[in-house]
ZAFI-430582 format. One record per residue (C-alpha): residue number from 1; x, y, z. Coordinates in Angstrom, 3 decimals. Layout:
N
@resi NUM | X X | Y Y | Z Z
...
! end
This chain:
287
@resi 1 | X 0.000 | Y 0.000 | Z 0.000
@resi 2 | X 2.823 | Y 2.338 | Z 0.936
@resi 3 | X 4.611 | Y 1.648 | Z -2.374
@resi 4 | X 1.401 | Y 2.327 | Z -4.298
@resi 5 | X 0.932 | Y 5.724 | Z -2.595
@resi 6 | X 4.568 | Y 6.598 | Z -3.334
@resi 7 | X 4.078 | Y 5.722 | Z -7.004
@resi 8 | X 0.924 | Y 7.851 | Z -7.225
@resi 9 | X 2.667 | Y 10.864 | Z -5.669
@resi 10 | X 5.695 | Y 10.427 | Z -7.959
@resi 11 | X 3.456 | Y 10.152 | Z -11.036
@resi 12 | X 1.556 | Y 13.274 | Z -9.990
@resi 13 | X 4.781 | Y 15.241 | Z -9.598
@resi 14 | X 5.950 | Y 14.148 | Z -13.062
@resi 15 | X 2.659 | Y 15.281 | Z -14.600
@resi 16 | X 3.013 | Y 18.698 | Z -12.923
@resi 17 | X 6.600 | Y 18.995 | Z -14.138
@resi 18 | X 5.662 | Y 18.112 | Z -17.727
@resi 19 | X 2.774 | Y 20.590 | Z -17.683
@resi 20 | X 5.070 | Y 23.351 | Z -16.433
@resi 21 | X 7.677 | Y 22.650 | Z -19.133
@resi 22 | X 5.075 | Y 22.579 | Z -21.896
@resi 23 | X 3.553 | Y 25.834 | Z -20.696
@resi 24 | X 6.938 | Y 27.540 | Z -20.747
@resi 25 | X 7.606 | Y 26.284 | Z -24.249
@resi 26 | X 4.295 | Y 27.606 | Z -25.572
@resi 27 | X 4.521 | Y 31.056 | Z -24.056
@resi 28 | X 8.117 | Y 31.908 | Z -24.918
@resi 29 | X 8.382 | Y 33.723 | Z -21.586
@resi 30 | X 6.369 | Y 35.026 | Z -18.670
@resi 31 | X 3.025 | Y 36.793 | Z -18.866
@resi 32 | X 3.896 | Y 40.268 | Z -17.666
@resi 33 | X 1.551 | Y 42.429 | Z -15.630
@resi 34 | X 3.733 | Y 45.433 | Z -14.838
@resi 35 | X 3.893 | Y 48.905 | Z -16.352
@resi 36 | X 5.143 | Y 49.019 | Z -19.945
@resi 37 | X 8.526 | Y 50.695 | Z -20.386
@resi 38 | X 8.226 | Y 52.595 | Z -23.672
@resi 39 | X 11.402 | Y 53.135 | Z -25.715
@resi 40 | X 11.268 | Y 55.460 | Z -28.745
@resi 41 | X 13.674 | Y 57.074 | Z -31.215
@resi 42 | X 14.892 | Y 60.640 | Z -31.155
@resi 43 | X 13.492 | Y 63.534 | Z -33.181
@resi 44 | X 15.020 | Y 63.399 | Z -36.663
@resi 45 | X 15.014 | Y 59.612 | Z -36.793
@resi 46 | X 13.535 | Y 58.223 | Z -39.998
@resi 47 | X 12.580 | Y 55.035 | Z -38.158
@resi 48 | X 10.744 | Y 57.067 | Z -35.529
@resi 49 | X 8.881 | Y 59.135 | Z -38.112
@resi 50 | X 7.863 | Y 56.104 | Z -40.170
@resi 51 | X 6.731 | Y 54.229 | Z -37.038
@resi 52 | X 4.651 | Y 57.226 | Z -35.965
@resi 53 | X 3.019 | Y 57.617 | Z -39.369
@resi 54 | X 2.100 | Y 53.928 | Z -39.812
@resi 55 | X 0.787 | Y 53.437 | Z -36.265
@resi 56 | X -1.036 | Y 56.766 | Z -36.099
@resi 57 | X 1.087 | Y 58.070 | Z -33.222
@resi 58 | X 1.950 | Y 60.934 | Z -35.582
@resi 59 | X -0.999 | Y 62.780 | Z -37.124
@resi 60 | X -0.795 | Y 65.699 | Z -39.563
@resi 61 | X 2.921 | Y 65.989 | Z -38.904
@resi 62 | X 2.439 | Y 66.248 | Z -35.131
@resi 63 | X 3.590 | Y 63.555 | Z -32.708
@resi 64 | X 1.314 | Y 62.410 | Z -29.889
@resi 65 | X 4.071 | Y 60.365 | Z -28.237
@resi 66 | X 3.698 | Y 60.099 | Z -24.474
@resi 67 | X 6.072 | Y 62.378 | Z -22.559
@resi 68 | X 7.570 | Y 59.611 | Z -20.425
@resi 69 | X 8.938 | Y 57.556 | Z -23.334
@resi 70 | X 12.663 | Y 56.852 | Z -22.980
@resi 71 | X 14.527 | Y 58.193 | Z -26.012
@resi 72 | X 17.270 | Y 56.188 | Z -27.724
@resi 73 | X 19.440 | Y 57.637 | Z -30.496
@resi 74 | X 20.129 | Y 54.517 | Z -32.559
@resi 75 | X 18.860 | Y 51.013 | Z -33.252
@resi 76 | X 21.643 | Y 49.610 | Z -31.070
@resi 77 | X 20.609 | Y 51.848 | Z -28.183
@resi 78 | X 16.974 | Y 50.691 | Z -28.454
@resi 79 | X 18.063 | Y 47.038 | Z -28.479
@resi 80 | X 20.274 | Y 47.577 | Z -25.433
@resi 81 | X 17.474 | Y 49.225 | Z -23.440
@resi 82 | X 14.864 | Y 46.591 | Z -24.322
@resi 83 | X 17.292 | Y 43.750 | Z -23.588
@resi 84 | X 17.922 | Y 45.078 | Z -20.078
@resi 85 | X 14.295 | Y 45.933 | Z -19.164
@resi 86 | X 11.817 | Y 43.048 | Z -18.753
@resi 87 | X 8.778 | Y 45.289 | Z -19.321
@resi 88 | X 10.241 | Y 47.285 | Z -22.216
@resi 89 | X 9.008 | Y 47.655 | Z -25.785
@resi 90 | X 10.797 | Y 49.354 | Z -28.668
@resi 91 | X 11.097 | Y 49.425 | Z -32.442
@resi 92 | X 14.104 | Y 49.055 | Z -34.734
@resi 93 | X 15.027 | Y 48.189 | Z -38.296
@resi 94 | X 14.341 | Y 44.508 | Z -39.032
@resi 95 | X 17.821 | Y 44.317 | Z -40.547
@resi 96 | X 19.441 | Y 45.233 | Z -37.226
@resi 97 | X 17.765 | Y 42.547 | Z -35.076
@resi 98 | X 19.917 | Y 39.639 | Z -33.889
@resi 99 | X 18.935 | Y 36.231 | Z -32.515
@resi 100 | X 18.990 | Y 37.438 | Z -28.901
@resi 101 | X 16.074 | Y 39.829 | Z -29.453
@resi 102 | X 12.393 | Y 38.901 | Z -29.670
@resi 103 | X 10.362 | Y 40.404 | Z -32.529
@resi 104 | X 6.568 | Y 40.523 | Z -32.322
@resi 105 | X 4.211 | Y 39.740 | Z -35.175
@resi 106 | X 2.091 | Y 42.760 | Z -36.066
@resi 107 | X -1.597 | Y 42.110 | Z -36.795
@resi 108 | X -0.699 | Y 38.433 | Z -37.168
@resi 109 | X 2.130 | Y 38.865 | Z -39.684
@resi 110 | X 5.784 | Y 38.045 | Z -39.087
@resi 111 | X 8.288 | Y 40.754 | Z -40.106
@resi 112 | X 10.017 | Y 38.763 | Z -42.845
@resi 113 | X 10.971 | Y 39.674 | Z -46.424
@resi 114 | X 8.015 | Y 37.838 | Z -48.001
@resi 115 | X 5.456 | Y 39.649 | Z -45.824
@resi 116 | X 7.214 | Y 42.985 | Z -46.336
@resi 117 | X 7.261 | Y 42.529 | Z -50.125
@resi 118 | X 3.599 | Y 41.511 | Z -50.219
@resi 119 | X 2.581 | Y 44.426 | Z -48.014
@resi 120 | X 1.002 | Y 42.092 | Z -45.422
@resi 121 | X 3.415 | Y 43.384 | Z -42.797
@resi 122 | X 2.285 | Y 47.014 | Z -42.622
@resi 123 | X 5.020 | Y 48.405 | Z -40.416
@resi 124 | X 7.541 | Y 49.171 | Z -43.164
@resi 125 | X 9.201 | Y 52.069 | Z -44.984
@resi 126 | X 11.468 | Y 52.862 | Z -47.921
@resi 127 | X 15.212 | Y 53.273 | Z -47.502
@resi 128 | X 16.442 | Y 56.146 | Z -49.661
@resi 129 | X 19.642 | Y 57.554 | Z -51.052
@resi 130 | X 19.371 | Y 61.350 | Z -51.042
@resi 131 | X 21.342 | Y 63.571 | Z -53.413
@resi 132 | X 21.515 | Y 67.182 | Z -54.511
@resi 133 | X 22.726 | Y 68.073 | Z -57.986
@resi 134 | X 25.107 | Y 66.029 | Z -60.100
@resi 135 | X 27.178 | Y 63.335 | Z -58.416
@resi 136 | X 30.918 | Y 62.848 | Z -58.864
@resi 137 | X 31.960 | Y 59.958 | Z -61.102
@resi 138 | X 32.902 | Y 57.874 | Z -58.048
@resi 139 | X 29.637 | Y 58.561 | Z -56.195
@resi 140 | X 27.587 | Y 57.862 | Z -59.326
@resi 141 | X 29.393 | Y 54.561 | Z -59.877
@resi 142 | X 28.640 | Y 53.405 | Z -56.325
@resi 143 | X 25.031 | Y 54.594 | Z -56.728
@resi 144 | X 24.743 | Y 52.519 | Z -59.931
@resi 145 | X 26.213 | Y 49.477 | Z -58.156
@resi 146 | X 23.638 | Y 49.682 | Z -55.347
@resi 147 | X 20.750 | Y 49.716 | Z -57.846
@resi 148 | X 22.243 | Y 46.928 | Z -59.964
@resi 149 | X 21.332 | Y 43.245 | Z -59.746
@resi 150 | X 24.588 | Y 42.696 | Z -57.840
@resi 151 | X 23.832 | Y 45.390 | Z -55.274
@resi 152 | X 20.241 | Y 44.281 | Z -54.748
@resi 153 | X 21.432 | Y 40.732 | Z -54.008
@resi 154 | X 23.629 | Y 42.136 | Z -51.232
@resi 155 | X 20.646 | Y 44.049 | Z -49.863
@resi 156 | X 18.549 | Y 40.877 | Z -49.732
@resi 157 | X 21.378 | Y 38.910 | Z -48.097
@resi 158 | X 21.414 | Y 41.519 | Z -45.308
@resi 159 | X 17.691 | Y 40.857 | Z -44.553
@resi 160 | X 16.351 | Y 43.959 | Z -46.280
@resi 161 | X 13.789 | Y 43.699 | Z -49.084
@resi 162 | X 15.164 | Y 44.657 | Z -52.544
@resi 163 | X 13.162 | Y 47.022 | Z -54.712
@resi 164 | X 10.853 | Y 45.413 | Z -57.268
@resi 165 | X 12.391 | Y 46.757 | Z -60.462
@resi 166 | X 14.350 | Y 45.268 | Z -63.355
@resi 167 | X 18.046 | Y 45.539 | Z -62.556
@resi 168 | X 21.041 | Y 45.283 | Z -64.850
@resi 169 | X 24.287 | Y 43.647 | Z -63.844
@resi 170 | X 26.930 | Y 46.066 | Z -62.597
@resi 171 | X 29.636 | Y 46.963 | Z -65.104
@resi 172 | X 32.939 | Y 48.108 | Z -63.642
@resi 173 | X 34.172 | Y 51.556 | Z -64.627
@resi 174 | X 37.653 | Y 52.976 | Z -64.235
@resi 175 | X 36.813 | Y 55.627 | Z -61.681
@resi 176 | X 38.550 | Y 56.750 | Z -58.518
@resi 177 | X 37.923 | Y 59.200 | Z -55.717
@resi 178 | X 36.276 | Y 59.567 | Z -52.319
@resi 179 | X 32.567 | Y 59.236 | Z -51.519
@resi 180 | X 31.122 | Y 60.516 | Z -48.245
@resi 181 | X 27.775 | Y 59.085 | Z -47.116
@resi 182 | X 25.898 | Y 60.101 | Z -43.952
@resi 183 | X 22.545 | Y 59.546 | Z -42.291
@resi 184 | X 20.170 | Y 56.881 | Z -41.017
@resi 185 | X 21.516 | Y 54.394 | Z -38.464
@resi 186 | X 19.015 | Y 51.860 | Z -39.869
@resi 187 | X 20.671 | Y 52.059 | Z -43.268
@resi 188 | X 24.276 | Y 52.107 | Z -42.069
@resi 189 | X 24.749 | Y 48.292 | Z -41.780
@resi 190 | X 23.446 | Y 47.521 | Z -45.267
@resi 191 | X 25.305 | Y 50.434 | Z -46.885
@resi 192 | X 28.501 | Y 49.272 | Z -45.169
@resi 193 | X 27.949 | Y 45.792 | Z -46.635
@resi 194 | X 27.334 | Y 47.334 | Z -50.066
@resi 195 | X 30.490 | Y 49.449 | Z -49.821
@resi 196 | X 32.583 | Y 46.439 | Z -48.793
@resi 197 | X 31.381 | Y 44.385 | Z -51.748
@resi 198 | X 31.673 | Y 47.326 | Z -54.161
@resi 199 | X 35.311 | Y 47.793 | Z -53.157
@resi 200 | X 36.001 | Y 44.203 | Z -54.180
@resi 201 | X 35.050 | Y 45.325 | Z -57.686
@resi 202 | X 36.619 | Y 48.781 | Z -57.529
@resi 203 | X 39.270 | Y 49.363 | Z -54.875
@resi 204 | X 40.161 | Y 52.818 | Z -56.238
@resi 205 | X 37.092 | Y 54.446 | Z -54.663
@resi 206 | X 37.238 | Y 55.252 | Z -50.937
@resi 207 | X 33.831 | Y 55.255 | Z -49.259
@resi 208 | X 33.388 | Y 56.926 | Z -45.870
@resi 209 | X 30.107 | Y 56.182 | Z -44.058
@resi 210 | X 29.013 | Y 58.288 | Z -41.088
@resi 211 | X 26.093 | Y 57.154 | Z -38.903
@resi 212 | X 23.698 | Y 59.794 | Z -37.528
@resi 213 | X 20.008 | Y 59.991 | Z -38.464
@resi 214 | X 17.881 | Y 60.636 | Z -41.543
@resi 215 | X 17.374 | Y 64.361 | Z -40.982
@resi 216 | X 21.089 | Y 64.881 | Z -40.407
@resi 217 | X 21.895 | Y 63.015 | Z -43.608
@resi 218 | X 19.502 | Y 65.150 | Z -45.653
@resi 219 | X 20.912 | Y 68.315 | Z -44.073
@resi 220 | X 24.492 | Y 67.338 | Z -44.890
@resi 221 | X 23.595 | Y 66.730 | Z -48.538
@resi 222 | X 21.839 | Y 70.104 | Z -48.691
@resi 223 | X 24.927 | Y 71.808 | Z -47.256
@resi 224 | X 27.183 | Y 69.974 | Z -49.707
@resi 225 | X 29.261 | Y 68.332 | Z -46.952
@resi 226 | X 28.481 | Y 64.792 | Z -48.099
@resi 227 | X 27.780 | Y 63.178 | Z -51.464
@resi 228 | X 24.897 | Y 60.881 | Z -50.535
@resi 229 | X 22.497 | Y 61.027 | Z -47.620
@resi 230 | X 20.785 | Y 58.006 | Z -46.078
@resi 231 | X 17.125 | Y 58.566 | Z -45.184
@resi 232 | X 14.881 | Y 55.818 | Z -43.817
@resi 233 | X 11.820 | Y 57.936 | Z -44.542
@resi 234 | X 10.436 | Y 59.947 | Z -47.437
@resi 235 | X 11.640 | Y 63.492 | Z -48.018
@resi 236 | X 9.524 | Y 66.345 | Z -46.715
@resi 237 | X 8.247 | Y 69.176 | Z -48.907
@resi 238 | X 10.734 | Y 71.698 | Z -47.495
@resi 239 | X 13.637 | Y 69.296 | Z -48.039
@resi 240 | X 12.675 | Y 68.846 | Z -51.688
@resi 241 | X 12.326 | Y 72.621 | Z -52.099
@resi 242 | X 15.931 | Y 72.891 | Z -50.899
@resi 243 | X 16.981 | Y 70.940 | Z -54.001
@resi 244 | X 17.297 | Y 67.373 | Z -52.727
@resi 245 | X 15.928 | Y 64.294 | Z -54.466
@resi 246 | X 15.681 | Y 60.672 | Z -53.357
@resi 247 | X 15.967 | Y 57.182 | Z -54.802
@resi 248 | X 14.577 | Y 54.107 | Z -53.034
@resi 249 | X 17.314 | Y 51.465 | Z -52.705
@resi 250 | X 15.492 | Y 48.957 | Z -50.451
@resi 251 | X 12.408 | Y 48.400 | Z -48.322
@resi 252 | X 12.801 | Y 47.747 | Z -44.608
@resi 253 | X 10.399 | Y 46.458 | Z -41.999
@resi 254 | X 10.243 | Y 48.128 | Z -38.611
@resi 255 | X 10.446 | Y 45.379 | Z -35.986
@resi 256 | X 8.571 | Y 45.739 | Z -32.718
@resi 257 | X 10.872 | Y 44.242 | Z -30.091
@resi 258 | X 10.331 | Y 43.135 | Z -26.497
@resi 259 | X 12.448 | Y 41.461 | Z -23.870
@resi 260 | X 12.863 | Y 37.736 | Z -24.571
@resi 261 | X 11.219 | Y 36.944 | Z -21.209
@resi 262 | X 7.972 | Y 38.535 | Z -22.406
@resi 263 | X 5.301 | Y 35.985 | Z -23.429
@resi 264 | X 3.544 | Y 38.311 | Z -25.914
@resi 265 | X 3.930 | Y 37.103 | Z -29.516
@resi 266 | X 1.595 | Y 39.354 | Z -31.492
@resi 267 | X 0.473 | Y 42.952 | Z -31.250
@resi 268 | X -1.920 | Y 45.088 | Z -33.288
@resi 269 | X -1.163 | Y 48.478 | Z -34.821
@resi 270 | X -4.033 | Y 49.807 | Z -32.703
@resi 271 | X -2.394 | Y 48.566 | Z -29.497
@resi 272 | X 0.959 | Y 50.013 | Z -30.560
@resi 273 | X -0.664 | Y 53.409 | Z -30.987
@resi 274 | X -2.300 | Y 53.082 | Z -27.571
@resi 275 | X 0.991 | Y 52.112 | Z -25.902
@resi 276 | X 2.994 | Y 54.922 | Z -27.496
@resi 277 | X 0.367 | Y 57.572 | Z -26.799
@resi 278 | X -0.061 | Y 56.393 | Z -23.200
@resi 279 | X -3.614 | Y 55.012 | Z -23.410
@resi 280 | X -2.400 | Y 51.490 | Z -22.596
@resi 281 | X 0.088 | Y 51.501 | Z -19.713
@resi 282 | X 0.261 | Y 47.850 | Z -18.574
@resi 283 | X 1.090 | Y 44.573 | Z -20.298
@resi 284 | X -2.010 | Y 42.970 | Z -18.737
@resi 285 | X -4.117 | Y 45.076 | Z -21.140
@resi 286 | X -2.496 | Y 43.450 | Z -24.198
@resi 287 | X -4.519 | Y 40.406 | Z -25.250
! end
């Protein structure tokens, strides 16, 4: 009788243990109930502007972002803050997310290249090269490489969506010189990869890439202090009046990221707007 009771207790404990393990596997973390720590990008960030426009946090050019949002000045800074705060939420370029960070589906769609290309994943924006006037031979050659079949393959290999246009293969030209590029931190990794591969084809062109934000990149082009600006948003009317023009080089999803201990897997655009405007303050309100 004693042995039978022991067996029953042991079996019961095993069942409880298996149930606990299965529950952890399904959730991907703990169900949080605390106050949401909101992390946002700085003014001038193309990622921040695009996020605001798509979610509705920004209306008629005016931001309704809650005042207590913690501001981060790059994708890396957002990732660092969200990684260290269990209750945090942030947004970054899909291309900058590593395996240690948890991305949420938005309205049921995963932020992958197929869903970005199809338009199913709504939280996306164009990545643009911005110029003013005629480019130098070296800058034009790099520009042509980026838009070529060769350049677009590099873009796709870096987890950004290539533009849906017919591309010719890149043809090397005997050019030399220096090209200065500045702007969006979201674009910096992919442009660095493009520059590295371009230099394998033409080592006589020196390419200097400076990371700041989209608005800074546009301003530097306008001033004539850089050849190409990187803008992860569309140009504004005043910027175009100043003589700048843009060319889409890729399409990038904006990933909504949370701490990997957070059990939430999906979030709606409506809930994102509510979180970033302060209407929803706790994770327990996210279904």
